[in-house]
FIGU-357813 format. One record per residue (C-alpha): x, z, y; residue in one letter. Coordinates in Angstrom, 1 decimal, padded with zeros to 4 digits. Example, Ala and Ser with C-alpha at 12.3 -4.5 7.8 and 13.67 -1.06 7.14 Angstrom:
BEGIN
<site c1="012.3" c3="007.8" c2="-004.5" residuo="A"/>
<site c1="013.7" c3="007.1" c2="-001.1" residuo="S"/>
// end
This chain:
BEGIN
<site c1="025.6" c3="-017.5" c2="-025.0" residuo="M"/>
<site c1="022.4" c3="-018.9" c2="-023.8" residuo="G"/>
<site c1="019.1" c3="-017.3" c2="-023.1" residuo="I"/>
<site c1="017.0" c3="-016.9" c2="-026.2" residuo="T"/>
<site c1="013.4" c3="-018.0" c2="-026.5" residuo="N"/>
<site c1="012.2" c3="-014.4" c2="-026.6" residuo="R"/>
<site c1="014.0" c3="-013.7" c2="-023.3" residuo="R"/>
<site c1="012.6" c3="-016.9" c2="-021.8" residuo="K"/>
<site c1="009.1" c3="-015.8" c2="-022.7" residuo="M"/>
<site c1="009.7" c3="-012.3" c2="-021.2" residuo="K"/>
<site c1="010.9" c3="-013.8" c2="-018.0" residuo="L"/>
<site c1="007.9" c3="-016.2" c2="-017.8" residuo="R"/>
<site c1="005.5" c3="-013.3" c2="-018.3" residuo="K"/>
<site c1="007.2" c3="-011.3" c2="-015.5" residuo="Q"/>
<site c1="006.9" c3="-014.3" c2="-013.1" residuo="R"/>
<site c1="003.3" c3="-014.8" c2="-013.9" residuo="N"/>
<site c1="002.3" c3="-011.2" c2="-013.6" residuo="R"/>
<site c1="-000.2" c3="-010.7" c2="-010.8" residuo="K"/>
<site c1="000.7" c3="-008.5" c2="-007.9" residuo="V"/>
<site c1="-001.7" c3="-005.6" c2="-007.5" residuo="A"/>
<site c1="-004.1" c3="-006.3" c2="-004.6" residuo="K"/>
<site c1="-005.3" c3="-003.6" c2="-002.2" residuo="P"/>
<site c1="-008.7" c3="-002.3" c2="-003.2" residuo="N"/>
<site c1="-011.5" c3="-004.4" c2="-001.9" residuo="K"/>
<site c1="-014.6" c3="-002.6" c2="-000.5" residuo="L"/>
<site c1="-017.7" c3="-002.8" c2="-002.5" residuo="S"/>
<site c1="-020.9" c3="-004.3" c2="-000.8" residuo="P"/>
<site c1="-022.3" c3="-000.8" c2="-000.5" residuo="M"/>
<site c1="-019.2" c3="000.4" c2="001.3" residuo="Q"/>
<site c1="-019.4" c3="-002.5" c2="003.7" residuo="V"/>
<site c1="-023.0" c3="-001.9" c2="004.4" residuo="V"/>
<site c1="-022.4" c3="001.8" c2="005.1" residuo="K"/>
<site c1="-019.4" c3="001.1" c2="007.2" residuo="R"/>
<site c1="-020.9" c3="-001.7" c2="009.3" residuo="D"/>
<site c1="-024.6" c3="-000.9" c2="009.5" residuo="F"/>
<site c1="-025.0" c3="002.8" c2="008.5" residuo="G"/>
<site c1="-027.7" c3="002.2" c2="005.9" residuo="S"/>
<site c1="-029.4" c3="-000.6" c2="003.9" residuo="K"/>
<site c1="-032.6" c3="-000.3" c2="005.9" residuo="K"/>
<site c1="-030.7" c3="-001.0" c2="009.2" residuo="E"/>
<site c1="-029.1" c3="-004.1" c2="007.6" residuo="L"/>
<site c1="-032.5" c3="-005.2" c2="006.3" residuo="A"/>
<site c1="-033.9" c3="-004.8" c2="009.8" residuo="A"/>
<site c1="-031.3" c3="-007.1" c2="011.1" residuo="K"/>
<site c1="-031.9" c3="-009.7" c2="008.4" residuo="V"/>
<site c1="-035.7" c3="-009.8" c2="008.6" residuo="I"/>
<site c1="-035.9" c3="-011.7" c2="012.0" residuo="P"/>
<site c1="-033.3" c3="-014.3" c2="010.7" residuo="L"/>
<site c1="-035.4" c3="-015.3" c2="007.6" residuo="I"/>
<site c1="-038.6" c3="-017.4" c2="007.5" residuo="E"/>
<site c1="-041.4" c3="-015.4" c2="006.0" residuo="R"/>
<site c1="-043.5" c3="-017.2" c2="003.4" residuo="P"/>
<site c1="-047.1" c3="-017.8" c2="004.6" residuo="E"/>
<site c1="-048.4" c3="-016.3" c2="001.4" residuo="T"/>
<site c1="-046.8" c3="-012.9" c2="002.1" residuo="E"/>
<site c1="-047.9" c3="-010.3" c2="004.6" residuo="T"/>
<site c1="-045.4" c3="-008.8" c2="007.0" residuo="V"/>
<site c1="-045.4" c3="-005.5" c2="005.0" residuo="E"/>
<site c1="-044.8" c3="-007.2" c2="001.7" residuo="E"/>
<site c1="-042.1" c3="-009.2" c2="003.1" residuo="F"/>
<site c1="-040.2" c3="-006.3" c2="004.7" residuo="T"/>
<site c1="-040.6" c3="-004.3" c2="001.5" residuo="K"/>
<site c1="-039.2" c3="-007.2" c2="-000.5" residuo="R"/>
<site c1="-036.2" c3="-007.7" c2="001.8" residuo="I"/>
<site c1="-035.4" c3="-003.9" c2="001.9" residuo="E"/>
<site c1="-035.2" c3="-003.9" c2="-001.9" residuo="T"/>
<site c1="-032.7" c3="-006.7" c2="-002.2" residuo="L"/>
<site c1="-029.2" c3="-005.9" c2="-003.3" residuo="S"/>
<site c1="-026.5" c3="-005.2" c2="-000.7" residuo="N"/>
<site c1="-024.6" c3="-008.4" c2="-001.6" residuo="T"/>
<site c1="-027.7" c3="-010.5" c2="-001.1" residuo="K"/>
<site c1="-028.5" c3="-008.9" c2="002.2" residuo="L"/>
<site c1="-024.9" c3="-009.5" c2="003.5" residuo="L"/>
<site c1="-025.1" c3="-013.2" c2="002.4" residuo="K"/>
<site c1="-028.5" c3="-013.6" c2="004.1" residuo="L"/>
<site c1="-027.1" c3="-012.0" c2="007.3" residuo="L"/>
<site c1="-024.1" c3="-014.4" c2="007.2" residuo="K"/>
<site c1="-026.4" c3="-017.5" c2="006.6" residuo="V"/>
<site c1="-028.9" c3="-016.3" c2="009.3" residuo="G"/>
<site c1="-026.2" c3="-015.9" c2="012.0" residuo="T"/>
<site c1="-024.7" c3="-019.3" c2="011.2" residuo="E"/>
<site c1="-028.1" c3="-020.8" c2="011.3" residuo="M"/>
<site c1="-028.6" c3="-019.4" c2="014.8" residuo="K"/>
<site c1="-025.6" c3="-021.3" c2="016.0" residuo="E"/>
<site c1="-027.1" c3="-024.6" c2="014.7" residuo="H"/>
<site c1="-030.6" c3="-024.0" c2="015.9" residuo="G"/>
<site c1="-033.6" c3="-024.7" c2="013.7" residuo="T"/>
<site c1="-033.5" c3="-025.9" c2="010.1" residuo="K"/>
<site c1="-034.9" c3="-029.3" c2="011.2" residuo="A"/>
<site c1="-032.1" c3="-029.7" c2="013.8" residuo="E"/>
<site c1="-029.4" c3="-028.9" c2="011.2" residuo="L"/>
<site c1="-031.0" c3="-031.3" c2="008.7" residuo="A"/>
<site c1="-030.8" c3="-034.0" c2="011.5" residuo="D"/>
<site c1="-027.1" c3="-033.2" c2="012.1" residuo="K"/>
<site c1="-026.3" c3="-033.5" c2="008.4" residuo="V"/>
<site c1="-028.3" c3="-036.7" c2="008.2" residuo="Y"/>
<site c1="-026.4" c3="-038.2" c2="011.1" residuo="K"/>
<site c1="-023.1" c3="-037.2" c2="009.5" residuo="K"/>
<site c1="-024.0" c3="-038.8" c2="006.2" residuo="I"/>
<site c1="-025.8" c3="-041.9" c2="007.3" residuo="R"/>
<site c1="-024.3" c3="-042.4" c2="010.8" residuo="G"/>
<site c1="-026.2" c3="-043.2" c2="014.0" residuo="D"/>
<site c1="-028.2" c3="-046.1" c2="012.6" residuo="K"/>
<site c1="-031.5" c3="-047.1" c2="014.3" residuo="N"/>
<site c1="-033.5" c3="-047.1" c2="011.1" residuo="K"/>
<site c1="-034.2" c3="-043.6" c2="009.8" residuo="V"/>
<site c1="-034.8" c3="-043.0" c2="006.1" residuo="D"/>
<site c1="-037.7" c3="-040.5" c2="006.4" residuo="Q"/>
<site c1="-037.7" c3="-039.8" c2="002.6" residuo="D"/>
<site c1="-034.1" c3="-038.7" c2="002.7" residuo="Y"/>
<site c1="-034.7" c3="-036.6" c2="005.8" residuo="L"/>
<site c1="-037.6" c3="-034.9" c2="004.2" residuo="N"/>
<site c1="-035.4" c3="-034.1" c2="001.2" residuo="K"/>
<site c1="-032.8" c3="-032.6" c2="003.5" residuo="L"/>
<site c1="-035.5" c3="-030.5" c2="005.2" residuo="N"/>
<site c1="-036.6" c3="-029.1" c2="001.8" residuo="S"/>
<site c1="-033.1" c3="-027.7" c2="001.1" residuo="F"/>
<site c1="-032.3" c3="-024.0" c2="001.7" residuo="S"/>
<site c1="-030.6" c3="-022.9" c2="004.9" residuo="M"/>
<site c1="-027.4" c3="-022.1" c2="003.0" residuo="G"/>
<site c1="-027.2" c3="-025.5" c2="001.3" residuo="K"/>
<site c1="-027.6" c3="-027.2" c2="004.7" residuo="L"/>
<site c1="-024.9" c3="-025.1" c2="006.2" residuo="I"/>
<site c1="-022.6" c3="-025.9" c2="003.3" residuo="D"/>
<site c1="-023.3" c3="-029.6" c2="003.6" residuo="M"/>
<site c1="-022.7" c3="-029.5" c2="007.4" residuo="N"/>
<site c1="-019.3" c3="-027.8" c2="006.8" residuo="K"/>
<site c1="-018.4" c3="-030.3" c2="004.1" residuo="F"/>
<site c1="-019.2" c3="-033.4" c2="006.1" residuo="Y"/>
<site c1="-017.5" c3="-031.9" c2="009.2" residuo="K"/>
<site c1="-014.4" c3="-031.4" c2="007.2" residuo="R"/>
<site c1="-014.4" c3="-034.8" c2="005.5" residuo="N"/>
<site c1="-015.0" c3="-037.0" c2="008.6" residuo="K"/>
// end
């Protein structure tokens, strides 16, 4: 006798069943484990981010301290990666050279557009073009 359709479906479900993963730490647990408190993490993030000219230092620090733990961890990651590349303009130049090559003529409009992108987007573009070339 062969395997019935019901038995086939049951075997397929067993194969596709996901294996239980170990518990992943929540962002709050990561912050408490690695930094002690949210204020200490915010204190490390503040020097890595450019402060808008319209905000005072006190308003800026208060705004950063009230961000979510997830956002603070992302900002810390982006800020530390940005330190490796230098300034935002230098990273935009690197991305421009990877996209357009080392041509003598520089498309200033496109370079200005790259400079208007966020730090995270420039880092992602840099990784993408580094991987694809």
